[in-house]
N, C-alpha and C positions, 0 to 999 in steps of 0.2 A: 375617398379611396375605397376601392372594393373590399379590402380586408376589413375595414371598419363596419361595412354593411353586413358582412357574413359572420365574423367572429364575435362571440360573446364571452362573458365571464365564465371561467371554468372549462372552456373549449380546449381542444388540442389541435395545434397547427403544425403541419409539416412544411418546411421551407426547403424545397429540393432545388439545389443549385443556389445556395444561400449567398454566395459571393462574400461580400464584406459585412453583411448582416442588416442592411436597411430594413427589409421586410420582416426579418426575425425580430428586430427591436420593436417595430410597429405592432407585430403580432403579439409579442410578449405583453405589451401595454394593453392590448385589446382583451386578452384572455385573463389578465390579472393573476394574482398569487395562486388561485385554485387551478388555473389552467397551465398548459405547458407547451413549449415550442421545441421542436426537434429541427435543428438546422443541419442539412446535409451539404457538406463542402469538402471535396477531396484535396484541394490545393492548400498546402501548409501556409503559404504566404497570405491567402485570403482568410484561412481559419484563425491565424494569429490576429489579424485586424478585426475579425468578427468578435473574438473573445475580448479584445481590448474595448471595443464598442460596448459590449454588454457590461464589462467591468465598470467603465466610467459612468454608465447609466444605471448602475446598481441593479442590474437584472439578474435574478437567480432562478427564474422559472424556465430555463432553457437548457438543452443538452446539445452539444456539438457532436455530430456524427461525421468523422473524417473518412468519408467514402463517397464514391460516385454511385448514383442510383442507376441501376441497369435492370436487365431481365433475369439476373442470377446473382447469387452470392459467390464471391471469389476475388479475383483480381484481373486487371486488364491494363493495356497500354493507354496512357493519357498523353495528349499532345498539347504543348504550350501554344498559346495564341498570341496575337499582336499585343494583347494586354491580358492580365490575369482574369479579367471578366469574360474573355473569349476562349479560354482553354476548353478542350473537349475531347471526346473519344474519337473524333474524326482524324484520320491520318493526314499528316501535313509534313512539310519539309522542316518543321521546327522540332525542337528538342522533345523527346518522349521520355516517359518514366512510368513506372508501375504504380497503380493506385488500387486500393481495396474497393470492392464493389458490394453492394447489397441490393436486394429487391424489396419493394414496398410490402409485399405480402408477408415475407419472412419477418421483416422489421415490425410491422403492425401486430403480428401474432404474438410477439414477445414484449411489446411496449403498449403505451396508451393508444387506443384506436383514434384515427384522425377525424376531425370535424371539417377541416379544410386542408387541401393540399395545393400549394402553389408550386408550379414547376417551370423552371427556365433553365434548360440544360443544353442550349446551343444546337438544337436540331435532333437530339436523341430522345425526345419526349415519347415517341412511339415505342422505342425499345423499353423505356422505363414503364410505360403503361402495360406492356406485355408481361412485366413482372409484378403487376398489380391486379391480376384477374380475380382474385378472391375479394379484394376491396371493391373492384368495379361491379361484381355481381352480388355483393352483400346486401342484405336488407338495411344495414346501418350505413347507408351511402354518405360519404363525405361530399362536400362541395369541392369542385376543382377549378383552379385558374391555371391554364396552361398557355405559356407563351410559345408560339411556333415561329420558326425562322425561315420557312419556305413553304411553297404550295404542297409539295409532296408530304412534308411533315404534317401540315394542316389536314390534308385528306386522310392520312393514316390515323391521326388522333381522332378525327370526327368519326371515322368508321369504327374504331374501337369503342368509342362512347356510344354510338348508335346501336352497335351490336348488343351492348348491355343495357339498352333502353334508357340512356341518359339523355336529358334534354340539353342541347348544345346552344349556347348563346355566343355569337361572335362579337367580341369587343374590339372596336377600332383603336389603333394606337393613338396615344396622345402626342400630338405634333406641336412643336413650339410655334408660337405666333410670330409672324413676320412683322418687322417694323419696329 
């Protein structure tokens, strides 16, 4: 898994769109007791499951941030999806509710600086990257893993990374074997 290749003992890992915490748990094990994981998850249902996962696995080196990562601090409408893993900032005919938002620059300036940022936020990765311009242009550059959900999102993210002279490596999705 790419997290194991990148994260080391004592590192700080931001899991943006943590969902129920699979990557947060893996990251917590990789960074060890001296490291820290910040799990960003705005949905109460997912946050509860994430905290339970960490509790039963005796993980204490993590902090849950109950907020959506965006390009600004404040609040916004959030829309439920067909499953809790697919809720997003994208308007839909499904139920909407207010969630708190944060941007990565503001968060990083007040907390541990990231060594790795994993981002999977259902097509709003570009918006979140626009709230991370200080991190993107910093000399202390973290590694990024960004899951994109469509070609427009991919192009927007690649442009933002290339503008700040980041090397972009496209990883192909892992597809289940047939048969």
